[in-house]
C-alpha positions as CSV (number, residue, x, y, z in Angstrom):
1,M,14.9,2.1,33.0
2,D,15.2,2.7,36.8
3,N,18.3,0.5,36.9
4,P,20.9,2.2,34.7
5,S,23.4,-0.7,34.8
6,G,22.1,-2.2,31.5
7,N,22.4,1.1,29.6
8,R,25.6,1.5,27.6
9,N,25.5,5.3,27.8
10,W,25.3,5.2,31.6
11,R,28.2,2.8,31.7
12,L,30.3,5.2,29.5
13,W,29.3,8.1,31.8
14,T,30.2,6.0,34.9
15,R,33.6,5.3,33.6
16,F,34.2,9.0,32.7
17,A,32.9,10.3,36.0
18,Q,35.1,7.9,38.0
19,Y,38.1,8.9,35.9
20,C,37.3,12.5,37.0
21,G,37.1,11.4,40.6
22,Q,33.3,11.9,40.8
23,D,30.4,9.7,41.8
24,P,28.3,9.0,38.7
25,Y,25.3,10.6,40.3
26,L,27.5,13.7,41.2
27,L,26.4,13.4,44.8
28,R,29.1,15.9,45.9
29,L,28.0,18.4,43.3
30,Q,24.4,18.8,44.2
31,G,22.8,22.2,44.9
32,P,22.7,25.5,43.0
33,D,26.3,26.4,43.9
34,F,27.6,23.5,41.8
35,A,25.4,24.0,38.7
36,M,28.4,25.2,36.6
37,E,30.6,22.3,37.6
38,R,27.9,19.8,36.8
39,G,27.4,21.4,33.4
40,D,31.1,21.5,32.7
41,L,31.5,17.8,33.5
42,F,28.7,16.9,31.1
43,M,30.2,19.1,28.4
44,A,33.6,17.4,28.9
45,F,31.8,14.0,28.7
46,G,30.2,15.0,25.4
47,R,33.6,16.0,24.0
48,S,35.1,12.7,25.0
49,L,32.3,10.9,23.2
50,Q,32.8,13.0,20.1
51,K,36.6,12.3,20.1
52,G,36.2,8.6,20.6
53,R,37.9,8.6,24.0
54,H,34.9,6.8,25.6
55,D,35.9,3.4,24.3
56,G,39.7,3.2,23.9
57,D,40.5,4.2,20.4
58,G,37.1,3.6,19.0
59,P,35.3,5.9,16.6
60,G,33.7,9.0,17.9
61,L,29.9,9.1,18.3
62,S,27.6,11.2,16.1
63,G,26.1,14.4,17.3
64,T,22.7,12.7,17.6
65,A,24.2,9.8,19.7
66,I,25.9,12.3,22.0
67,E,22.7,14.2,22.5
68,T,20.9,10.9,23.3
69,A,23.7,9.9,25.7
70,L,23.5,13.1,27.7
71,R,19.7,13.0,27.8
72,E,19.6,9.4,29.1
73,C,22.3,9.9,31.7
74,A,20.5,13.1,33.0
75,Q,17.2,11.2,33.2
76,F,18.7,8.6,35.4
77,M,19.8,11.3,37.8
78,V,16.5,13.1,37.7
79,R,14.7,9.9,38.6
80,R,16.6,9.8,41.8
81,K,15.5,13.4,42.6
82,L,19.0,14.7,41.7
83,A,20.0,17.7,39.5
84,D,20.0,17.6,35.8
85,P,23.5,18.7,34.7
86,R,22.1,20.1,31.5
87,R,20.0,22.7,33.3
88,Q,20.9,25.5,35.7
89,T,17.8,25.1,37.8
90,P,15.3,22.2,38.2
91,G,12.4,24.1,36.7
92,Q,14.3,25.4,33.7
93,P,12.3,24.4,30.5
94,L,15.2,24.6,28.0
95,L,18.7,23.2,28.2
96,N,21.6,25.4,29.1
97,P,22.7,27.4,26.0
98,D,26.2,25.9,26.1
99,I,24.8,22.3,26.2
100,S,22.4,23.1,23.3
101,A,25.2,24.8,21.3
102,L,27.5,21.8,21.8
103,C,24.9,19.3,20.6
104,K,24.0,21.4,17.7
105,R,27.7,21.9,16.6
106,Y,28.4,18.2,16.8
107,K,25.3,17.3,14.7
108,T,26.4,19.9,12.2
109,E,29.8,18.3,12.0
110,D,28.4,14.9,11.4
111,P,29.0,13.4,7.9
112,P,25.9,13.1,5.7
113,P,23.7,10.2,6.8
114,R,24.0,7.0,4.8
115,P,20.8,5.1,5.5
116,Q,20.7,1.4,5.0
117,M,19.4,0.4,1.6
118,A,16.0,-1.1,1.1
119,V,16.2,-4.7,-0.1
120,P,13.8,-6.1,-2.7
121,S,11.1,-8.6,-1.8
122,A,12.9,-11.1,-4.1
123,L,15.7,-11.2,-1.6
124,I,13.3,-12.0,1.2
125,Y,11.9,-14.8,-1.0
126,H,15.4,-16.1,-1.5
127,I,16.0,-16.2,2.2
128,A,12.6,-17.8,2.8
129,A,13.2,-20.5,0.2
130,S,16.8,-21.2,1.4
131,F,16.1,-21.4,5.1
132,A,12.6,-23.1,5.1
133,T,14.0,-26.6,4.7
134,S,17.2,-26.1,6.7
135,T,17.9,-28.8,9.3
136,I,19.8,-26.2,11.3
137,R,17.3,-24.9,13.7
138,K,18.9,-21.5,14.1
139,L,18.8,-20.9,10.3
140,H,15.1,-22.0,10.2
141,I,14.1,-19.6,13.0
142,T,16.3,-16.8,11.5
143,G,14.5,-17.1,8.1
144,N,11.1,-16.9,9.7
145,L,12.1,-13.9,11.8
146,I,13.3,-12.1,8.6
147,I,10.0,-12.8,6.8
148,M,8.1,-11.4,9.8
149,A,10.3,-8.3,10.0
150,F,9.8,-7.6,6.3
151,F,6.0,-7.8,6.4
152,F,5.5,-6.0,9.7
153,L,8.2,-3.4,9.0
154,L,9.9,-4.2,12.3
155,R,13.0,-2.6,13.9
156,V,15.5,-5.3,14.8
157,G,15.1,-4.6,18.5
158,E,11.4,-5.4,18.2
159,Y,12.1,-9.1,17.6
160,T,15.6,-9.8,18.9
161,P,17.0,-9.5,22.4
162,S,19.7,-6.9,23.3
163,S,22.4,-6.9,26.0
164,D,21.6,-3.2,26.7
165,Q,18.6,-2.1,28.6
166,R,16.2,-0.5,26.1
167,Q,12.7,0.9,26.0
168,T,11.6,-1.5,23.3
169,V,10.1,-4.8,24.4
170,P,10.9,-7.5,21.9
171,L,7.9,-9.6,20.7
172,R,6.9,-12.5,23.0
173,K,4.7,-15.5,22.7
174,K,1.8,-13.6,24.4
175,D,2.0,-10.8,21.9
176,I,1.0,-13.0,19.0
177,R,-2.5,-14.1,17.9
178,L,-3.1,-16.5,15.1
179,W,-6.6,-16.7,13.5
180,R,-8.4,-19.1,11.3
181,G,-11.3,-17.0,10.1
182,A,-12.8,-15.5,13.2
183,E,-11.4,-18.3,15.5
184,Q,-8.3,-17.5,17.5
185,L,-5.9,-20.5,17.6
186,N,-4.1,-21.7,20.7
187,N,-0.4,-20.6,20.5
188,D,0.5,-24.1,21.9
189,A,-1.4,-26.0,19.2
190,D,0.4,-28.5,17.0
191,L,2.1,-27.4,13.8
192,M,-0.6,-28.4,11.4
193,T,-3.2,-26.4,13.4
194,L,-0.9,-23.3,13.5
195,L,-0.2,-23.6,9.8
196,S,-4.0,-23.6,9.1
197,A,-4.2,-19.9,10.3
198,D,-5.0,-17.3,7.7
199,N,-4.5,-14.1,9.8
200,V,-2.0,-13.0,12.3
201,T,-1.9,-10.1,14.8
202,I,1.1,-8.8,16.7
203,C,1.1,-6.3,19.6
204,L,4.2,-4.3,20.5
205,E,4.1,-3.5,24.2
206,N,6.6,-0.6,23.9
207,Q,8.6,0.8,21.1
208,K,11.5,3.1,20.4
209,N,9.2,6.0,19.7
210,G,7.4,5.6,23.0
211,D,4.1,4.2,21.5
212,R,2.6,1.4,23.7
213,M,0.4,-1.5,22.8
214,S,0.7,-0.9,19.0
215,T,-1.2,-3.6,17.0
216,V,-0.6,-4.6,13.4
217,H,-2.6,-7.3,11.5
218,H,-1.9,-9.2,8.3
219,Q,-3.8,-11.7,6.3
220,T,-2.0,-14.6,4.6
221,S,-0.1,-13.6,1.4
222,G,-1.3,-16.8,-0.3
223,D,2.3,-17.8,-1.0
224,A,3.5,-20.9,0.8
225,T,7.1,-19.7,0.8
226,L,6.8,-16.0,1.5
227,D,3.9,-15.6,4.0
228,P,3.9,-13.7,7.4
229,V,1.2,-16.0,8.8
230,R,3.2,-19.2,8.1
231,A,6.4,-17.6,9.4
232,V,4.8,-16.7,12.7
233,A,3.2,-20.2,13.0
234,H,6.7,-21.7,12.7
235,L,8.1,-19.3,15.3
236,L,5.3,-20.2,17.7
237,F,5.8,-23.9,17.2
238,A,9.5,-23.5,18.1
239,I,8.4,-22.3,21.6
240,R,5.5,-24.6,22.1
241,G,4.9,-25.3,25.8
242,M,7.2,-22.5,26.9
243,P,6.0,-19.6,29.1
244,D,3.9,-16.8,27.5
245,T,6.8,-14.3,28.2
246,T,9.2,-16.3,25.9
247,P,10.6,-14.1,23.1
248,L,10.0,-15.0,19.5
249,G,13.2,-16.3,18.0
250,T,13.8,-18.7,20.9
251,Y,14.5,-22.3,20.0
252,H,16.1,-25.5,21.5
253,S,19.5,-26.4,20.1
254,T,20.3,-30.1,19.3
255,N,21.6,-30.6,22.8
256,G,18.4,-29.2,24.3
257,R,19.8,-25.8,25.3
258,V,17.5,-22.8,25.0
259,C,18.9,-20.3,22.5
260,H,17.9,-17.0,21.0
261,V,18.4,-15.6,17.5
262,R,20.2,-12.2,17.9
263,A,20.6,-9.2,15.6
264,S,24.0,-10.4,14.5
265,A,22.5,-13.5,13.0
266,I,19.8,-11.4,11.1
267,L,22.5,-9.2,9.7
268,A,24.7,-12.1,8.6
269,A,21.8,-13.8,6.9
270,V,20.7,-10.7,5.0
271,R,24.2,-9.8,3.8
272,L,24.9,-13.4,2.7
273,A,21.7,-13.5,0.7
274,A,22.6,-10.1,-0.9
275,L,25.9,-11.6,-2.0
276,Q,24.2,-14.8,-3.3
277,C,21.7,-12.7,-5.2
278,N,24.5,-10.5,-6.6
279,L,22.8,-7.3,-5.5
280,V,26.1,-5.5,-6.2
281,A,25.2,-5.8,-9.9
282,Q,22.0,-4.0,-9.1
283,G,23.8,-1.0,-7.7
284,Y,23.9,-2.0,-4.0
285,D,26.7,-1.4,-1.6
286,I,26.8,-4.4,0.7
287,S,28.1,-2.3,3.6
288,R,24.8,-0.4,3.5
289,I,22.7,-3.5,3.8
290,G,21.7,-4.3,7.3
291,T,18.9,-5.3,9.6
292,H,17.1,-2.0,9.0
293,S,17.1,-2.9,5.3
294,L,14.2,-5.2,6.1
295,R,12.0,-2.4,7.5
296,S,13.0,-0.1,4.6
297,G,12.4,-2.9,2.1
298,G,8.9,-3.5,3.5
299,A,8.1,0.2,3.1
300,M,9.4,0.2,-0.5
301,A,7.4,-2.9,-1.3
302,L,4.2,-1.2,-0.1
303,K,5.0,2.0,-2.1
304,L,5.8,0.0,-5.3
305,A,2.6,-1.9,-4.9
306,G,0.6,1.3,-5.0
307,Y,-0.3,1.8,-1.3
308,D,-0.5,5.4,-0.1
309,H,1.6,7.1,2.5
310,D,-1.1,6.8,5.2
311,M,-1.0,3.0,4.9
312,I,2.8,2.8,4.9
313,R,2.9,5.1,7.9
314,K,0.3,3.0,9.8
315,L,1.9,-0.3,9.1
316,G,5.4,1.0,10.0
317,R,4.0,2.8,13.1
318,W,5.6,6.1,12.3
319,N,4.5,9.1,14.3
320,S,5.9,11.7,11.8
321,D,7.1,12.1,8.3
322,T,10.4,10.5,9.0
323,Y,9.0,7.4,7.3
324,L,9.6,9.2,4.0
325,H,13.3,8.5,4.4
326,Y,12.4,4.8,3.8
327,I,10.8,5.6,0.4
328,Q,14.3,5.9,-1.2
329,S,14.4,7.9,-4.4
330,Q,17.4,6.0,-5.7
331,I,15.2,3.0,-6.4
332,G,14.7,3.1,-10.1
333,E,11.3,1.5,-10.2
334,L,9.9,4.3,-8.0
335,T,10.0,6.7,-10.9
336,A,9.1,4.3,-13.7
337,G,7.1,6.1,-16.3
338,V,7.4,9.5,-14.7
339,A,9.4,11.1,-17.5
340,R,7.0,9.7,-20.1
341,S,4.1,11.3,-18.3
342,M,5.9,14.6,-17.9
343,A,6.8,14.6,-21.6
344,R,3.1,14.4,-22.6
345,L,2.2,17.7,-24.3
346,T,-0.4,19.6,-22.4
347,W,-1.8,23.2,-22.4
348,F,-3.3,24.9,-19.4
349,R,-4.8,28.2,-18.7
350,N,-3.5,30.7,-16.2
351,V,-6.3,32.3,-14.2
352,G,-4.2,33.9,-11.5
């Protein structure tokens, strides 16, 4: 994060600052006498993001995205011992009232959120069965990544690379441990040995929420088609002999070139499977099915299987109750039998 060049928000700010005739770090506007000018520039930048002027005629950013952009750009400045344009003085604990009001107003004006819809486990099974025997290496690797994402409730940035500089570190070869009973297997073992594993552990070095070295473990599902252990075994075999820092989802193309499965391939595979399984007939909007549907689908599968919120929260690595957004009330099976239970005639005594 010390080099901002890979951060999209910083690139947008750099373009805006140069348009205004300013250095991105506002070197000519340092000191207490220029606090108002720094704040006004950041306010104008926020307005340009909201109007979509940051990227030609592209859509405007949401209030939350604008707040994030201002925060990230300010942090790059502070790391260089420069002034935070969102604050009048360096020791000021709260943001300037006008900056806070701007962010609040933009978030209020945002349309209601439309979260990606949870996909059923049957869809993941369809993908696993379709891609397992594919002779196209990219499809085979993509299918196994989707299985892993579903069982481990992964965000797409936790298992695919990004062109932007992000806090999240995607899973690498060294972050995986396969077990056969209590014996840890060598990640460079042959395929038959890797497939003999019955447990798998992943360790996420850094995540979107700031948690570091978060560990999640799964035993085999016992299903040869839909199994997180077998999926990870195939992903490891694809990078056999490569350095420990090699990201999962890496593979050799037919001409020997090293390639990586990206988020766009995951999205395309999930939406294609949704069309093939005719999820539209089940009340789905295909435009609301995306990479996050795997994380949401995993949470829903746990809920429908009877696991409590503590287990779902632990496996999904949520630090707050935001995970409840993933337990989507529009899933009909979630309330199966509830009306019948409520209609049962009961009497109770009021002792208050």
